[in-house]
C-alpha positions in Angstrom: 158.5 81.3 88.2 156.5 78.1 88.5 156.5 77.5 84.8 160.3 77.5 84.6 160.6 74.9 87.3 157.7 72.8 85.9 159.1 72.7 82.4 162.6 72.0 83.5 161.4 69.2 85.8 159.3 67.5 83.1 162.1 67.6 80.5 164.6 66.3 83.0 162.5 63.4 84.3 161.5 62.2 80.8 165.1 62.4 79.6 166.2 60.4 82.6 163.6 57.8 82.1 164.2 57.5 78.4 168.0 57.2 79.0 167.4 54.4 81.5 165.3 52.5 79.1 167.8 53.1 76.4 170.7 51.6 78.5 168.7 48.5 79.2 167.8 48.3 75.5 171.4 48.7 74.4 172.7 46.1 76.8 170.1 43.6 75.6 171.0 44.2 71.9 174.7 44.2 72.6 174.7 40.5 73.5 176.7 38.6 71.0 175.1 36.0 68.8 177.3 33.1 68.3 177.5 31.0 65.2 179.7 28.0 64.7 181.5 27.6 61.5 184.4 25.4 61.0 184.8 25.2 64.8 185.3 29.0 65.2 183.0 31.3 67.2 181.9 34.3 65.0 180.5 37.4 66.7 177.8 39.3 64.9 176.8 42.7 66.4 173.7 44.8 65.8 173.5 48.4 64.7 175.3 49.6 67.9 178.5 48.0 66.7 178.3 49.4 63.2 180.3 52.4 62.1 178.4 55.6 61.3 179.2 56.5 57.7 178.8 60.0 56.3 176.7 58.6 53.5 174.1 57.7 56.0 173.3 61.3 56.8 169.9 62.3 55.5 167.4 65.2 55.4 163.7 65.4 56.3 161.0 67.9 55.6 157.9 68.1 57.7 154.6 69.9 58.5 153.1 70.3 61.9 149.7 71.1 63.3 149.6 72.2 66.9 147.5 73.8 69.7 149.1 76.9 71.1 148.7 78.5 74.5 150.5 81.2 76.5 151.4 81.8 80.1 151.1 85.4 81.2 149.0 88.0 83.0 145.8 86.8 81.3 146.4 83.0 81.8 144.8 81.6 84.9 148.1 80.9 86.5 151.8 80.8 85.4 152.1 77.0 85.3 151.3 74.1 83.0 148.0 73.3 84.8 146.7 76.8 84.0 145.7 75.9 80.4 142.1 76.7 79.4 140.4 75.3 76.3 138.8 78.7 75.6 142.3 80.2 75.3 143.7 77.5 73.0 144.4 78.5 69.4 145.8 77.0 66.2 149.5 76.8 65.3 150.8 75.6 61.9 154.4 75.2 60.7 156.9 73.6 58.4 160.5 72.4 59.1 163.7 71.0 57.6 165.9 68.5 59.5 169.3 67.2 58.8 170.7 64.1 60.7 174.4 64.4 61.4 175.2 61.5 63.7 173.4 58.4 65.1 171.8 60.6 67.8 172.2 64.3 66.7 170.1 66.3 64.2 169.6 70.0 63.5 166.2 71.4 62.6 165.0 74.7 61.2 161.4 75.6 61.7 159.0 78.4 60.6 155.6 78.6 62.2 152.5 80.8 62.6 150.3 80.8 65.7 147.8 83.0 67.5 147.9 83.6 71.2 144.7 84.6 73.0 143.7 85.7 76.5 140.7 87.2 78.1 140.2 88.1 81.7 136.5 87.2 81.5 137.4 83.6 80.3 140.7 82.8 82.0 139.2 81.8 85.3 136.0 80.6 86.9 133.8 83.2 88.5 133.4 81.1 91.7 137.2 81.3 92.3 137.4 84.2 94.7 141.2 84.7 94.1 140.5 85.5 90.5 137.8 88.1 91.0 140.4 90.9 90.2 140.7 89.3 86.7 137.1 90.0 85.9 137.4 93.4 87.4 140.4 94.3 85.2 138.5 93.0 82.2 141.3 93.1 79.6 141.7 90.9 76.5 144.1 90.3 73.7 145.1 88.3 70.7 148.6 88.1 69.2 149.6 86.6 65.9 153.2 85.2 66.0 155.5 84.3 63.2 158.5 82.4 64.5 161.8 81.2 63.0 163.8 78.8 65.1 166.8 76.4 65.0 167.1 73.6 67.4 169.5 70.7 68.1 167.7 67.3 68.5 169.1 64.5 70.7 167.6 61.1 70.0 167.4 58.8 73.0 168.1 55.6 71.0 171.3 55.5 69.0 170.8 54.3 65.5 173.6 53.6 63.0 171.5 51.9 60.4 170.6 53.6 57.1 167.3 55.6 57.3 165.2 52.8 55.8 166.2 50.6 58.8 165.6 53.3 61.4 163.8 52.2 64.6 160.0 52.1 64.6 159.8 54.4 67.6 162.2 57.2 68.5 161.8 59.6 71.5 163.9 62.7 71.6 164.6 66.0 73.4 165.6 69.3 71.8 166.6 72.9 72.6 167.6 75.9 70.5 167.0 79.5 69.7 164.2 81.3 68.0 163.2 84.8 66.8 159.6 85.9 66.5 157.5 88.8 65.4 154.3 89.6 67.4 151.7 92.3 67.5 149.2 92.2 70.4 145.7 93.6 69.7 142.7 94.1 72.0 139.0 93.9 71.1 136.9 97.0 71.9 133.1 97.2 71.7 132.1 100.2 73.8 131.7 103.9 73.7 134.3 106.4 72.4 136.0 104.5 69.5 135.2 102.1 66.7 134.4 98.4 67.6 137.0 95.8 66.5 140.6 94.7 67.1 143.1 97.5 67.7 146.9 97.2 67.7 148.3 98.0 71.2 152.0 98.4 70.8 151.8 101.7 68.9 149.5 103.1 71.6 151.8 102.6 74.6 149.0 101.7 77.0 151.3 101.7 80.0 152.8 105.1 79.2 155.6 104.0 77.0 155.3 107.1 74.7 154.5 109.7 77.3 157.0 112.6 77.1 159.7 112.3 79.8 158.4 108.8 80.6 161.5 107.9 82.8 160.8 110.6 85.3 157.2 109.5 85.5 158.3 105.8 86.1 156.8 104.5 82.8 158.4 101.6 81.0 160.2 101.9 77.7 158.4 100.8 74.5 158.7 97.0 73.8 159.8 95.6 70.5 157.7 93.6 68.1 160.7 91.4 67.2 161.8 89.2 70.2 164.0 86.2 71.0 162.8 82.9 72.4 164.4 79.8 73.7 162.5 76.7 72.5 162.9 73.5 74.6 160.9 70.4 74.4 160.3 66.6 74.1 158.9 64.5 71.3 158.6 61.1 69.7 158.5 59.8 66.1 156.8 56.7 64.8 157.9 55.1 61.5 155.0 54.8 59.0 157.0 53.4 56.1 160.4 53.7 54.6 160.1 57.5 54.0 157.4 58.7 56.3 157.3 59.3 60.1 154.5 60.7 62.3 155.4 62.5 65.5 154.1 64.1 68.6 155.8 67.0 70.3 155.5 69.5 73.2 157.6 72.7 73.0 157.9 75.4 75.6 159.2 78.8 74.6 160.9 81.0 77.1 160.7 84.7 76.0 162.4 87.8 77.2 159.4 90.0 77.1 156.4 90.5 79.4 154.3 92.1 76.6 152.9 89.2 74.6 149.6 90.4 76.1 150.5 94.1 76.3 150.2 93.9 80.1 153.1 94.1 82.5 153.4 96.9 85.1 151.0 99.6 86.4 148.3 101.8 85.0 149.3 105.1 83.5 147.6 108.5 83.8 144.9 108.5 81.2 145.2 112.2 80.6 148.9 111.7 79.8 148.1 108.7 77.5 145.5 110.7 75.6 147.8 113.6 75.2 150.6 111.4 73.9 148.7 109.0 71.7 145.0 109.9 71.5 141.8 108.8 73.1 142.2 105.2 72.0 145.3 104.7 74.1 143.4 105.8 77.2 140.3 103.7 76.5 142.3 100.5 75.8 144.5 100.9 78.8 141.7 100.3 81.2 138.4 98.4 80.7 137.5 98.0 84.3 134.6 100.5 84.0 132.9 98.0 81.5 133.5 94.9 83.7 130.0 94.9 85.3 131.3 95.6 88.8 130.1 98.6 90.8 130.4 101.3 91.7 131.6 102.8 88.4 133.6 106.0 89.0 134.8 108.7 86.7 138.4 110.1 86.8 139.2 113.9 86.2 139.4 113.3 82.5 136.0 111.7 82.2 137.1 108.1 81.8 135.3 105.3 83.7 137.0 103.0 86.2 136.3 101.0 89.3 138.1 101.3 92.7 141.6 99.7 92.6 141.9 99.8 88.8 142.6 102.5 86.1 144.3 105.2 88.1 148.0 106.0 87.8 150.1 103.6 89.9 147.3 100.9 90.3 148.7 97.4 89.5 147.9 96.3 86.0 150.2 93.3 85.6 153.2 91.5 87.2 156.5 92.9 86.0 158.5 90.2 87.8 157.5 87.4 85.3 158.2 87.1 81.6 155.6 85.5 79.3 155.9 82.0 77.8 154.1 80.2 75.1 153.7 76.5 74.4 152.8 74.3 71.4 151.5 70.8 71.5 150.7 68.7 68.5 151.5 66.3 65.7 153.9 66.4 62.7 154.3 64.5 59.5 157.8 64.0 58.2 159.1 62.9 54.8 162.6 61.6 54.5 164.2 62.9 51.2 165.5 59.9 49.2 169.3 59.7 48.9 170.6 60.0 45.4 172.2 56.7 44.4 175.5 57.2 42.5 176.1 54.9 39.6 179.4 53.0 39.7 182.0 54.2 37.3 182.7 52.0 34.3 186.4 51.5 33.9 
């Protein structure tokens, strides 16, 4: 998958560049400053020569505001360049970070975000390769709630107390997340009420059809899924206790149903028998795409040639979906409690 290669390459190149810069920076600061006192050379080292003390560990709380996009069947292409402004939505979150060592921290994060995709908006009409998107004519939105834990590796080592931390700190991170999702489609046509309708309970690709395995239908997907967040970021020191940061995070998922589209069309008569008329109507919107000729299947449902009949391609089962957040964060370093010396 192009996204996997692209994300891995970006993270690796930035990490390599930052490490190279860090090495040069370290060598420069590692030079000894010589002072003469009573004829003896004294060597004074910077933070890189200081011991990291347990008392220098500290905690940070933060809030973040991001743009969120997804890569899947209703994205223009499965790569970073496929982003479309019309498909970008809001993502907000909060986090807690604990710094263990001069380079390593652990962060827990909770976030809410809305994914969005629409075949009629995911590509330009003059792109002939994307005409099938307009013919398919599907859409979705999906509200995610994600909990994640990541390990953060800071590029520049810092052994100073937090009040003397560097003004600028780039970093990379990776971890594990779990999220709840619930894809919905908007319908405004004949046969059912207009509005957003939850898709997972309907089994639009035949997931709830009796004896589905013998009919080559997929199994139902779960609303709770795992993700692997990996990304890059940088923080800038505002004052003693506040940092502002910029971050890009890719999430690899293990589902192809963030948009409720993955494999082939199911038989609409079997869908209607298993889960009602709504399942059949929402499984195929090609008849309302504006393309002609509009045909009618044996059950009375509209479709256009190449779409809507059992076995016609609906998605790409070989690629899992991804989502990405890009945005800014504000961090507050929790002050350390100062212990009063004991009076003897």
